[in-house]
N, C-alpha and C positions, 0 to 999 in steps of 0.2 A: 494849393498851398504854395506860397512864394518861397523860393530858396534864396534868401537874402545873402547868404555867404557866397553864392555864385557871382554876385555883383562886385565883390571885393577883389582888388588886385592882390598879388602875392604878399607884398609888404603889409598891407592893411589886414590881410587874413592872418598873418603871423602875429601882428599886434593884437587883433581881436581875440585870437586863441589864447595868447599870453594873459590878457586881461581877465578873460573868463576863468582860466586856470587858477590865477592868483585869487580871485574871488571865491572860487569853490574850495581851494586848499585852505584859505583863511577861515572859511566857515567851519570846515571839519577839523582844522588844525588847532587854532587857538582863539578864534573869534566866533563861537557858535551863535552870538547875538548879532552878527554883522548884517544879515538880511533883515532881521527883526528891527534893527535900528533904522535901516534904510526904508523900511515899510512903516515907520512911525508907530511901532508896536502892534501892528495888525498881523497876527499870526498867519492867517489865511493868505494874505498878500505876500508875506515873507516866504511862505512855502512855495507859492506860485513863482516868485522871483527866483528862488533856488532851482526849482524844477526847470524853468525856462533857461537859466544859465547853463545847466547841465545839458539840456537838449541842444542848445546852440553850440556848446563846446564840442559835443559829439559830431554835429553837422560840420563844424569847421575842420575838425580832424579828418573827417571822411573826405572832404574836398581837398585837403592838403595831401592826403594819400593818393587821391585820384590825379592830382597834379604832380605826383612824384616828388614832393618837396621833402628834403631831408629832415626838416623840423618835425615832420609827422612821425618819425621813427621812434 
């Protein structure tokens, strides 16, 4: 399994993490149809997109902690 987040610089990692966090928060906060809209109504794809976003967000945070980045706190 490739660790895509390991190939990102610190600034890119911070931006990637922020993007994923905003997507996830929007989905659970006020736009529960966000991923469904992006998946053109395909519920299975929308679920996989949300799951992937959550997994990549966790991976990005893990790398940020490993790099001792204050943004990971």
